[in-house]
A tleap script that builds the chain and sets N, CA, C and O, in Angstrom:
source leaprc.protein.ff14SB
mol = sequence {
  NMET LYS ILE TYR LYS GLU LEU ALA ILE LEU
  PHE ALA ILE ALA ILE VAL GLY GLU ALA ILE
  SER TYR VAL LEU PRO PHE ASP PHE PRO GLY
  THR ILE ILE ALA LEU ILE LEU LEU LEU ILE
  LEU LEU LEU THR HIE ILE ILE LYS ASP GLU
  SER ILE LYS THR THR GLY ASP PHE LEU LEU
  ASN ASN MET ALA LEU PHE PHE ILE PRO ALA
  THR VAL GLY LEU ILE GLU HIE LEU GLU LEU
  LEU LYS SER THR TRP TRP LYS ILE VAL LEU
  ILE SER PHE ILE SER PHE LEU LEU VAL PHE
  VAL ALA SER GLY TYR THR VAL LEU LEU ILE
  GLN LYS VAL MET ASN LYS ARG GLY THR CLYS
}
set mol.1.N position { 85.820 -84.461 144.475 }
set mol.1.CA position { 86.614 -85.667 144.463 }
set mol.1.C position { 86.225 -86.570 143.297 }
set mol.1.O position { 87.064 -87.291 142.757 }
set mol.2.N position { 84.931 -86.528 142.906 }
set mol.2.CA position { 84.460 -87.353 141.803 }
set mol.2.C position { 85.160 -86.979 140.500 }
set mol.2.O position { 85.507 -87.845 139.696 }
set mol.3.N position { 85.361 -85.680 140.304 }
set mol.3.CA position { 86.007 -85.222 139.074 }
set mol.3.C position { 87.436 -85.736 138.987 }
set mol.3.O position { 87.896 -86.096 137.903 }
set mol.4.N position { 88.146 -85.778 140.110 }
set mol.4.CA position { 89.516 -86.301 140.114 }
set mol.4.C position { 89.531 -87.778 139.726 }
set mol.4.O position { 90.416 -88.222 138.996 }
set mol.5.N position { 88.565 -88.527 140.209 }
set mol.5.CA position { 88.470 -89.946 139.865 }
set mol.5.C position { 88.203 -90.116 138.375 }
set mol.5.O position { 88.819 -90.954 137.717 }
set mol.6.N position { 87.276 -89.311 137.845 }
set mol.6.CA position { 86.954 -89.386 136.422 }
set mol.6.C position { 88.157 -89.004 135.564 }
set mol.6.O position { 88.454 -89.669 134.572 }
set mol.7.N position { 88.843 -87.934 135.949 }
set mol.7.CA position { 90.046 -87.525 135.219 }
set mol.7.C position { 91.119 -88.603 135.281 }
set mol.7.O position { 91.803 -88.854 134.289 }
set mol.8.N position { 91.271 -89.240 136.433 }
set mol.8.CA position { 92.255 -90.308 136.580 }
set mol.8.C position { 91.939 -91.468 135.637 }
set mol.8.O position { 92.845 -92.043 135.033 }
set mol.9.N position { 90.664 -91.809 135.510 }
set mol.9.CA position { 90.265 -92.883 134.594 }
set mol.9.C position { 90.618 -92.513 133.160 }
set mol.9.O position { 91.209 -93.313 132.435 }
set mol.10.N position { 90.254 -91.294 132.751 }
set mol.10.CA position { 90.524 -90.860 131.374 }
set mol.10.C position { 92.023 -90.744 131.098 }
set mol.10.O position { 92.486 -91.137 130.028 }
set mol.11.N position { 92.781 -90.210 132.054 }
set mol.11.CA position { 94.226 -90.106 131.865 }
set mol.11.C position { 94.890 -91.479 131.832 }
set mol.11.O position { 95.830 -91.693 131.067 }
set mol.12.N position { 94.415 -92.400 132.644 }
set mol.12.CA position { 94.974 -93.752 132.643 }
set mol.12.C position { 94.756 -94.419 131.288 }
set mol.12.O position { 95.655 -95.072 130.760 }
set mol.13.N position { 93.561 -94.252 130.730 }
set mol.13.CA position { 93.281 -94.815 129.409 }
set mol.13.C position { 94.163 -94.155 128.363 }
set mol.13.O position { 94.658 -94.828 127.459 }
set mol.14.N position { 94.365 -92.848 128.472 }
set mol.14.CA position { 95.230 -92.138 127.526 }
set mol.14.C position { 96.676 -92.626 127.626 }
set mol.14.O position { 97.350 -92.791 126.609 }
set mol.15.N position { 97.143 -92.852 128.834 }
set mol.15.CA position { 98.514 -93.335 129.031 }
set mol.15.C position { 98.673 -94.745 128.472 }
set mol.15.O position { 99.681 -95.051 127.836 }
set mol.16.N position { 97.685 -95.600 128.705 }
set mol.16.CA position { 97.740 -96.960 128.155 }
set mol.16.C position { 97.746 -96.909 126.625 }
set mol.16.O position { 98.479 -97.660 125.981 }
set mol.17.N position { 96.936 -96.030 126.049 }
set mol.17.CA position { 96.924 -95.865 124.593 }
set mol.17.C position { 98.275 -95.430 124.058 }
set mol.17.O position { 98.737 -95.944 123.039 }
set mol.18.N position { 98.911 -94.489 124.735 }
set mol.18.CA position { 100.239 -94.036 124.324 }
set mol.18.C position { 101.278 -95.154 124.481 }
set mol.18.O position { 102.168 -95.297 123.643 }
set mol.19.N position { 101.162 -95.938 125.548 }
set mol.19.CA position { 102.103 -97.046 125.766 }
set mol.19.C position { 101.965 -98.098 124.672 }
set mol.19.O position { 102.960 -98.610 124.158 }
set mol.20.N position { 100.725 -98.414 124.325 }
set mol.20.CA position { 100.503 -99.385 123.240 }
set mol.20.C position { 101.071 -98.836 121.940 }
set mol.20.O position { 101.705 -99.569 121.182 }
set mol.21.N position { 100.851 -97.565 121.679 }
set mol.21.CA position { 101.378 -96.940 120.468 }
set mol.21.C position { 102.902 -97.007 120.425 }
set mol.21.O position { 103.495 -97.195 119.363 }
set mol.22.N position { 103.522 -96.854 121.579 }
set mol.22.CA position { 104.983 -96.866 121.667 }
set mol.22.C position { 105.567 -98.237 121.319 }
set mol.22.O position { 106.627 -98.318 120.699 }
set mol.23.N position { 104.882 -99.311 121.714 }
set mol.23.CA position { 105.429 -100.652 121.489 }
set mol.23.C position { 105.025 -101.246 120.143 }
set mol.23.O position { 105.562 -102.279 119.744 }
set mol.24.N position { 104.099 -100.621 119.444 }
set mol.24.CA position { 103.719 -101.136 118.130 }
set mol.24.C position { 104.878 -100.982 117.147 }
set mol.24.O position { 105.630 -100.010 117.221 }
set mol.25.N position { 105.025 -101.942 116.226 }
set mol.25.CA position { 106.132 -101.851 115.255 }
set mol.25.C position { 105.877 -100.837 114.130 }
set mol.25.O position { 106.725 -100.657 113.256 }
set mol.26.N position { 104.727 -100.185 114.149 }
set mol.26.CA position { 104.404 -99.177 113.137 }
set mol.26.C position { 103.822 -97.958 113.844 }
set mol.26.O position { 103.396 -98.041 114.995 }
set mol.27.N position { 103.810 -96.832 113.144 }
set mol.27.CA position { 103.291 -95.598 113.740 }
set mol.27.C position { 101.770 -95.615 113.755 }
set mol.27.O position { 101.129 -95.806 112.722 }
set mol.28.N position { 101.208 -95.415 114.926 }
set mol.28.CA position { 99.757 -95.306 115.093 }
set mol.28.C position { 99.523 -94.400 116.294 }
set mol.28.O position { 100.120 -94.608 117.350 }
set mol.29.N position { 98.656 -93.391 116.144 }
set mol.29.CA position { 98.472 -92.422 117.230 }
set mol.29.C position { 97.931 -93.064 118.506 }
set mol.29.O position { 96.948 -93.803 118.479 }
set mol.30.N position { 98.590 -92.769 119.615 }
set mol.30.CA position { 98.152 -93.275 120.901 }
set mol.30.C position { 96.787 -92.753 121.299 }
set mol.30.O position { 96.046 -93.428 122.014 }
set mol.31.N position { 96.447 -91.552 120.839 }
set mol.31.CA position { 95.136 -90.992 121.169 }
set mol.31.C position { 94.013 -91.799 120.532 }
set mol.31.O position { 92.960 -91.995 121.137 }
set mol.32.N position { 94.242 -92.264 119.311 }
set mol.32.CA position { 93.232 -93.084 118.636 }
set mol.32.C position { 93.103 -94.429 119.344 }
set mol.32.O position { 91.994 -94.929 119.531 }
set mol.33.N position { 94.219 -95.008 119.731 }
set mol.33.CA position { 94.185 -96.265 120.473 }
set mol.33.C position { 93.427 -96.071 121.787 }
set mol.33.O position { 92.636 -96.928 122.180 }
set mol.34.N position { 93.665 -94.955 122.461 }
set mol.34.CA position { 92.974 -94.674 123.722 }
set mol.34.C position { 91.470 -94.538 123.497 }
set mol.34.O position { 90.676 -95.023 124.303 }
set mol.35.N position { 91.075 -93.883 122.410 }
set mol.35.CA position { 89.646 -93.760 122.114 }
set mol.35.C position { 89.014 -95.126 121.846 }
set mol.35.O position { 87.897 -95.398 122.286 }
set mol.36.N position { 89.733 -95.978 121.125 }
set mol.36.CA position { 89.231 -97.326 120.860 }
set mol.36.C position { 89.127 -98.116 122.163 }
set mol.36.O position { 88.148 -98.828 122.387 }
set mol.37.N position { 90.136 -97.987 123.014 }
set mol.37.CA position { 90.087 -98.656 124.319 }
set mol.37.C position { 88.897 -98.168 125.147 }
set mol.37.O position { 88.188 -98.971 125.753 }
set mol.38.N position { 88.684 -96.861 125.172 }
set mol.38.CA position { 87.558 -96.303 125.916 }
set mol.38.C position { 86.240 -96.823 125.362 }
set mol.38.O position { 85.339 -97.171 126.125 }
set mol.39.N position { 86.121 -96.878 124.046 }
set mol.39.CA position { 84.909 -97.412 123.430 }
set mol.39.C position { 84.673 -98.859 123.847 }
set mol.39.O position { 83.559 -99.231 124.216 }
set mol.40.N position { 85.725 -99.671 123.788 }
set mol.40.CA position { 85.604 -101.080 124.186 }
set mol.40.C position { 85.207 -101.194 125.656 }
set mol.40.O position { 84.333 -101.985 126.009 }
set mol.41.N position { 85.849 -100.406 126.503 }
set mol.41.CA position { 85.535 -100.451 127.932 }
set mol.41.C position { 84.100 -100.019 128.216 }
set mol.41.O position { 83.449 -100.567 129.105 }
set mol.42.N position { 83.608 -99.037 127.462 }
set mol.42.CA position { 82.226 -98.598 127.651 }
set mol.42.C position { 81.229 -99.629 127.106 }
set mol.42.O position { 80.198 -99.885 127.727 }
set mol.43.N position { 81.537 -100.217 125.952 }
set mol.43.CA position { 80.629 -101.205 125.370 }
set mol.43.C position { 80.548 -102.479 126.201 }
set mol.43.O position { 79.497 -103.117 126.262 }
set mol.44.N position { 81.638 -102.846 126.832 }
set mol.44.CA position { 81.649 -104.058 127.660 }
set mol.44.C position { 81.211 -103.775 129.093 }
set mol.44.O position { 81.187 -104.681 129.927 }
set mol.45.N position { 80.867 -102.524 129.379 }
set mol.45.CA position { 80.404 -102.089 130.698 }
set mol.45.C position { 81.452 -102.290 131.796 }
set mol.45.O position { 81.112 -102.362 132.977 }
set mol.46.N position { 82.714 -102.380 131.405 }
set mol.46.CA position { 83.785 -102.379 132.400 }
set mol.46.C position { 83.846 -100.998 133.043 }
set mol.46.O position { 84.054 -100.862 134.249 }
set mol.47.N position { 83.660 -99.978 132.209 }
set mol.47.CA position { 83.512 -98.604 132.700 }
set mol.47.C position { 82.080 -98.189 132.402 }
set mol.47.O position { 81.619 -98.295 131.266 }
set mol.48.N position { 81.388 -97.722 133.412 }
set mol.48.CA position { 80.009 -97.251 133.254 }
set mol.48.C position { 80.016 -95.806 132.758 }
set mol.48.O position { 80.921 -95.033 133.073 }
set mol.49.N position { 79.004 -95.460 131.987 }
set mol.49.CA position { 78.888 -94.093 131.474 }
set mol.49.C position { 78.953 -93.065 132.600 }
set mol.49.O position { 79.583 -92.016 132.466 }
set mol.50.N position { 78.305 -93.378 133.692 }
set mol.50.CA position { 78.225 -92.440 134.813 }
set mol.50.C position { 79.581 -92.177 135.451 }
set mol.50.O position { 79.783 -91.140 136.083 }
set mol.51.N position { 80.514 -93.117 135.286 }
set mol.51.CA position { 81.807 -92.964 135.950 }
set mol.51.C position { 82.714 -91.933 135.272 }
set mol.51.O position { 83.743 -91.556 135.833 }
set mol.52.N position { 82.343 -91.472 134.069 }
set mol.52.CA position { 83.136 -90.433 133.396 }
set mol.52.C position { 82.254 -89.314 132.844 }
set mol.52.O position { 82.732 -88.452 132.106 }
set mol.53.N position { 80.970 -89.327 133.200 }
set mol.53.CA position { 80.010 -88.387 132.618 }
set mol.53.C position { 80.322 -86.920 132.921 }
set mol.53.O position { 80.322 -86.097 132.006 }
set mol.54.N position { 80.582 -86.581 134.160 }
set mol.54.CA position { 80.792 -85.173 134.528 }
set mol.54.C position { 82.001 -84.588 133.805 }
set mol.54.O position { 81.924 -83.511 133.212 }
set mol.55.N position { 83.101 -85.301 133.861 }
set mol.55.CA position { 84.311 -84.814 133.200 }
set mol.55.C position { 84.162 -84.834 131.682 }
set mol.55.O position { 84.599 -83.907 131.000 }
set mol.56.N position { 83.549 -85.880 131.159 }
set mol.56.CA position { 83.320 -85.958 129.712 }
set mol.56.C position { 82.460 -84.820 129.217 }
set mol.56.O position { 82.760 -84.219 128.185 }
set mol.57.N position { 81.385 -84.512 129.941 }
set mol.57.CA position { 80.528 -83.383 129.570 }
set mol.57.C position { 81.293 -82.068 129.622 }
set mol.57.O position { 81.142 -81.223 128.739 }
set mol.58.N position { 82.113 -81.892 130.653 }
set mol.58.CA position { 82.903 -80.671 130.765 }
set mol.58.C position { 83.857 -80.525 129.577 }
set mol.58.O position { 83.960 -79.452 128.984 }
set mol.59.N position { 84.546 -81.604 129.240 }
set mol.59.CA position { 85.495 -81.554 128.122 }
set mol.59.C position { 84.788 -81.290 126.801 }
set mol.59.O position { 85.291 -80.533 125.970 }
set mol.60.N position { 83.628 -81.905 126.599 }
set mol.60.CA position { 82.878 -81.666 125.363 }
set mol.60.C position { 82.341 -80.235 125.292 }
set mol.60.O position { 82.363 -79.613 124.230 }
set mol.61.N position { 81.868 -79.724 126.406 }
set mol.61.CA position { 81.333 -78.361 126.417 }
set mol.61.C position { 82.406 -77.304 126.192 }
set mol.61.O position { 82.098 -76.204 125.734 }
set mol.62.N position { 83.647 -77.615 126.500 }
set mol.62.CA position { 84.745 -76.658 126.353 }
set mol.62.C position { 85.722 -77.062 125.248 }
set mol.62.O position { 86.891 -76.676 125.273 }
set mol.63.N position { 85.249 -77.823 124.305 }
set mol.63.CA position { 86.112 -78.352 123.257 }
set mol.63.C position { 86.776 -77.249 122.420 }
set mol.63.O position { 87.892 -77.423 121.931 }
set mol.64.N position { 86.090 -76.129 122.262 }
set mol.64.CA position { 86.648 -75.042 121.456 }
set mol.64.C position { 87.998 -74.573 121.991 }
set mol.64.O position { 88.850 -74.146 121.212 }
set mol.65.N position { 88.205 -74.642 123.286 }
set mol.65.CA position { 89.483 -74.224 123.877 }
set mol.65.C position { 90.654 -75.085 123.405 }
set mol.65.O position { 91.793 -74.620 123.352 }
set mol.66.N position { 90.370 -76.338 123.065 }
set mol.66.CA position { 91.435 -77.243 122.648 }
set mol.66.C position { 91.917 -76.962 121.231 }
set mol.66.O position { 92.952 -77.488 120.822 }
set mol.67.N position { 91.184 -76.139 120.469 }
set mol.67.CA position { 91.593 -75.796 119.110 }
set mol.67.C position { 92.471 -74.550 119.063 }
set mol.67.O position { 93.013 -74.227 118.006 }
set mol.68.N position { 92.624 -73.849 120.172 }
set mol.68.CA position { 93.440 -72.634 120.191 }
set mol.68.C position { 94.903 -72.930 119.849 }
set mol.68.O position { 95.468 -72.208 119.027 }
set mol.69.N position { 95.551 -73.949 120.430 }
set mol.69.CA position { 96.947 -74.224 120.055 }
set mol.69.C position { 97.107 -74.578 118.575 }
set mol.69.O position { 98.089 -74.182 117.946 }
set mol.70.N position { 96.158 -75.314 118.023 }
set mol.70.CA position { 96.236 -75.664 116.601 }
set mol.70.C position { 96.107 -74.420 115.729 }
set mol.70.O position { 96.793 -74.293 114.715 }
set mol.71.N position { 95.234 -73.511 116.122 }
set mol.71.CA position { 95.059 -72.272 115.367 }
set mol.71.C position { 96.318 -71.413 115.429 }
set mol.71.O position { 96.718 -70.825 114.424 }
set mol.72.N position { 96.933 -71.338 116.586 }
set mol.72.CA position { 98.185 -70.588 116.720 }
set mol.72.C position { 99.266 -71.215 115.846 }
set mol.72.O position { 100.054 -70.508 115.219 }
set mol.73.N position { 99.300 -72.541 115.809 }
set mol.73.CA position { 100.268 -73.235 114.948 }
set mol.73.C position { 100.054 -72.909 113.483 }
set mol.73.O position { 101.017 -72.748 112.733 }
set mol.74.N position { 98.793 -72.811 113.068 }
set mol.74.CA position { 98.506 -72.444 111.679 }
set mol.74.C position { 98.968 -71.022 111.388 }
set mol.74.O position { 99.524 -70.752 110.324 }
set mol.75.N position { 98.741 -70.127 112.318 }
set mol.75.CA position { 99.149 -68.733 112.109 }
set mol.75.C position { 100.671 -68.627 112.004 }
set mol.75.O position { 101.184 -67.800 111.251 }
set mol.76.N position { 101.388 -69.458 112.751 }
set mol.76.CA position { 102.853 -69.436 112.690 }
set mol.76.C position { 103.365 -69.872 111.321 }
set mol.76.O position { 104.460 -69.475 110.923 }
set mol.77.N position { 102.601 -70.673 110.598 }
set mol.77.CA position { 103.015 -71.170 109.279 }
set mol.77.C position { 102.164 -70.555 108.164 }
set mol.77.O position { 101.839 -71.221 107.181 }
set mol.78.N position { 101.814 -69.298 108.327 }
set mol.78.CA position { 100.948 -68.620 107.370 }
set mol.78.C position { 101.561 -68.554 105.970 }
set mol.78.O position { 100.838 -68.674 104.981 }
set mol.79.N position { 102.856 -68.368 105.868 }
set mol.79.CA position { 103.505 -68.290 104.552 }
set mol.79.C position { 103.354 -69.608 103.787 }
set mol.79.O position { 103.088 -69.604 102.585 }
set mol.80.N position { 103.522 -70.711 104.471 }
set mol.80.CA position { 103.349 -72.019 103.838 }
set mol.80.C position { 101.901 -72.207 103.401 }
set mol.80.O position { 101.636 -72.756 102.332 }
set mol.81.N position { 100.974 -71.756 104.223 }
set mol.81.CA position { 99.559 -71.883 103.884 }
set mol.81.C position { 99.184 -71.025 102.674 }
set mol.81.O position { 98.357 -71.425 101.854 }
set mol.82.N position { 99.789 -69.862 102.570 }
set mol.82.CA position { 99.491 -68.983 101.433 }
set mol.82.C position { 99.872 -69.630 100.112 }
set mol.82.O position { 99.199 -69.419 99.103 }
set mol.83.N position { 100.935 -70.409 100.105 }
set mol.83.CA position { 101.383 -71.011 98.850 }
set mol.83.C position { 100.643 -72.309 98.517 }
set mol.83.O position { 100.668 -72.750 97.368 }
set mol.84.N position { 100.000 -72.916 99.484 }
set mol.84.CA position { 99.330 -74.196 99.230 }
set mol.84.C position { 97.860 -74.195 99.631 }
set mol.84.O position { 97.284 -75.266 99.821 }
set mol.85.N position { 97.239 -73.030 99.765 }
set mol.85.CA position { 95.874 -72.952 100.259 }
set mol.85.C position { 94.893 -73.708 99.386 }
set mol.85.O position { 93.977 -74.349 99.902 }
set mol.86.N position { 95.067 -73.646 98.063 }
set mol.86.CA position { 94.107 -74.294 97.173 }
set mol.86.C position { 94.148 -75.818 97.316 }
set mol.86.O position { 93.120 -76.480 97.172 }
set mol.87.N position { 95.332 -76.378 97.599 }
set mol.87.CA position { 95.425 -77.821 97.822 }
set mol.87.C position { 94.694 -78.216 99.099 }
set mol.87.O position { 94.010 -79.238 99.155 }
set mol.88.N position { 94.854 -77.390 100.112 }
set mol.88.CA position { 94.187 -77.659 101.399 }
set mol.88.C position { 92.676 -77.585 101.238 }
set mol.88.O position { 91.954 -78.431 101.767 }
set mol.89.N position { 92.192 -76.584 100.517 }
set mol.89.CA position { 90.751 -76.435 100.295 }
set mol.89.C position { 90.224 -77.620 99.487 }
set mol.89.O position { 89.165 -78.158 99.809 }
set mol.90.N position { 90.942 -78.032 98.449 }
set mol.90.CA position { 90.522 -79.163 97.618 }
set mol.90.C position { 90.463 -80.454 98.435 }
set mol.90.O position { 89.477 -81.188 98.371 }
set mol.91.N position { 91.502 -80.722 99.188 }
set mol.91.CA position { 91.536 -81.930 100.021 }
set mol.91.C position { 90.434 -81.887 101.075 }
set mol.91.O position { 89.796 -82.904 101.346 }
set mol.92.N position { 90.208 -80.728 101.666 }
set mol.92.CA position { 89.149 -80.591 102.673 }
set mol.92.C position { 87.776 -80.851 102.051 }
set mol.92.O position { 86.937 -81.518 102.656 }
set mol.93.N position { 87.548 -80.334 100.858 }
set mol.93.CA position { 86.258 -80.526 100.194 }
set mol.93.C position { 86.038 -81.991 99.831 }
set mol.93.O position { 84.955 -82.532 100.056 }
set mol.94.N position { 87.054 -82.630 99.275 }
set mol.94.CA position { 86.937 -84.050 98.927 }
set mol.94.C position { 86.728 -84.891 100.179 }
set mol.94.O position { 85.902 -85.804 100.184 }
set mol.95.N position { 87.469 -84.591 101.235 }
set mol.95.CA position { 87.301 -85.319 102.498 }
set mol.95.C position { 85.898 -85.126 103.050 }
set mol.95.O position { 85.283 -86.075 103.537 }
set mol.96.N position { 85.391 -83.903 102.977 }
set mol.96.CA position { 84.036 -83.618 103.441 }
set mol.96.C position { 83.020 -84.461 102.683 }
set mol.96.O position { 82.130 -85.062 103.283 }
set mol.97.N position { 83.157 -84.500 101.373 }
set mol.97.CA position { 82.219 -85.285 100.564 }
set mol.97.C position { 82.284 -86.773 100.914 }
set mol.97.O position { 81.250 -87.426 101.052 }
set mol.98.N position { 83.491 -87.301 101.056 }
set mol.98.CA position { 83.641 -88.715 101.397 }
set mol.98.C position { 83.030 -89.035 102.759 }
set mol.98.O position { 82.343 -90.045 102.908 }
set mol.99.N position { 83.274 -88.184 103.746 }
set mol.99.CA position { 82.712 -88.405 105.083 }
set mol.99.C position { 81.192 -88.264 105.042 }
set mol.99.O position { 80.483 -89.021 105.705 }
set mol.100.N position { 80.693 -87.315 104.281 }
set mol.100.CA position { 79.250 -87.093 104.163 }
set mol.100.C position { 78.566 -88.317 103.561 }
set mol.100.O position { 77.547 -88.777 104.075 }
set mol.101.N position { 79.122 -88.840 102.482 }
set mol.101.CA position { 78.551 -90.020 101.821 }
set mol.101.C position { 78.671 -91.247 102.717 }
set mol.101.O position { 77.714 -92.007 102.863 }
set mol.102.N position { 79.838 -91.441 103.316 }
set mol.102.CA position { 80.033 -92.595 104.201 }
set mol.102.C position { 79.092 -92.538 105.396 }
set mol.102.O position { 78.548 -93.565 105.802 }
set mol.103.N position { 78.895 -91.367 105.958 }
set mol.103.CA position { 77.972 -91.222 107.097 }
set mol.103.C position { 76.542 -91.529 106.681 }
set mol.103.O position { 75.809 -92.198 107.410 }
set mol.104.N position { 76.149 -91.046 105.524 }
set mol.104.CA position { 74.800 -91.312 105.029 }
set mol.104.C position { 74.547 -92.793 104.829 }
set mol.104.O position { 73.519 -93.318 105.255 }
set mol.105.N position { 75.498 -93.474 104.172 }
set mol.105.CA position { 75.341 -94.917 103.960 }
set mol.105.C position { 75.392 -95.699 105.272 }
set mol.105.O position { 74.721 -96.722 105.408 }
set mol.106.N position { 76.175 -95.231 106.230 }
set mol.106.CA position { 76.227 -95.888 107.534 }
set mol.106.C position { 74.878 -95.786 108.235 }
set mol.106.O position { 74.403 -96.761 108.818 }
set mol.107.N position { 74.264 -94.616 108.181 }
set mol.107.CA position { 72.944 -94.434 108.797 }
set mol.107.C position { 71.915 -95.326 108.107 }
set mol.107.O position { 71.093 -95.953 108.774 }
set mol.108.N position { 71.955 -95.388 106.782 }
set mol.108.CA position { 71.024 -96.258 106.063 }
set mol.108.C position { 71.219 -97.723 106.446 }
set mol.108.O position { 70.246 -98.450 106.645 }
set mol.109.N position { 72.461 -98.151 106.547 }
set mol.109.CA position { 72.753 -99.523 106.921 }
set mol.109.C position { 72.251 -99.830 108.327 }
set mol.109.O position { 71.655 -100.882 108.560 }
set mol.110.N position { 72.487 -98.929 109.248 }
set mol.110.CA position { 72.028 -99.128 110.626 }
set mol.110.C position { 70.504 -99.161 110.674 }
set mol.110.O position { 69.930 -99.960 111.414 }
set mol.111.N position { 69.840 -98.307 109.897 }
set mol.111.CA position { 68.377 -98.320 109.864 }
set mol.111.C position { 67.852 -99.649 109.330 }
set mol.111.O position { 66.880 -100.188 109.860 }
set mol.112.N position { 68.491 -100.184 108.282 }
set mol.112.CA position { 68.066 -101.475 107.735 }
set mol.112.C position { 68.242 -102.584 108.761 }
set mol.112.O position { 67.358 -103.425 108.925 }
set mol.113.N position { 69.374 -102.593 109.450 }
set mol.113.CA position { 69.623 -103.618 110.459 }
set mol.113.C position { 68.613 -103.511 111.595 }
set mol.113.O position { 68.095 -104.523 112.066 }
set mol.114.N position { 68.336 -102.300 112.031 }
set mol.114.CA position { 67.395 -102.122 113.139 }
set mol.114.C position { 65.971 -102.480 112.699 }
set mol.114.O position { 65.204 -103.018 113.498 }
set mol.115.N position { 65.609 -102.196 111.460 }
set mol.115.CA position { 64.280 -102.571 110.971 }
set mol.115.C position { 64.130 -104.084 110.874 }
set mol.115.O position { 63.053 -104.615 111.144 }
set mol.116.N position { 65.197 -104.787 110.493 }
set mol.116.CA position { 65.155 -106.251 110.429 }
set mol.116.C position { 64.999 -106.850 111.819 }
set mol.116.O position { 64.341 -107.878 111.986 }
set mol.117.N position { 65.601 -106.212 112.814 }
set mol.117.CA position { 65.495 -106.691 114.196 }
set mol.117.C position { 64.158 -106.304 114.827 }
set mol.117.O position { 63.768 -106.857 115.855 }
set mol.118.N position { 63.467 -105.365 114.213 }
set mol.118.CA position { 62.183 -104.943 114.758 }
set mol.118.C position { 62.285 -103.859 115.802 }
set mol.118.O position { 61.314 -103.586 116.507 }
set mol.119.N position { 63.464 -103.224 115.917 }
set mol.119.CA position { 63.633 -102.133 116.874 }
set mol.119.C position { 63.676 -100.818 116.135 }
set mol.119.O position { 64.029 -100.760 114.957 }
set mol.120.N position { 63.313 -99.764 116.839 }
set mol.120.CA position { 63.334 -98.438 116.195 }
set mol.120.C position { 64.070 -97.449 117.025 }
set mol.120.O position { 64.187 -96.286 116.641 }
savepdb mol mol.pdb
quit
């Protein structure tokens, strides 16, 4: 019964995210809005970590299953990929570098802030 409650919480947040996305005057993914809402709810302790832990752990442990539909979609458009593969590889490499550098600087910034506060 606990898992049903946890799933209901996560689905409710997802539905609210999609609803907000629907009423916005510009395109913005409802899934991203739902993730931001979940983050806010967790940070403000409106939702406790324990209230979604079991289902969250299950979803994270089985995340590979969620990539199967995307992979099938890529296989369906193999001809398009064959003609533009080098652009995809270039964009992926540049994106990787940008995320790598941004993550590194974020960690350095957080370390500096935590050292100033005296916490480790």
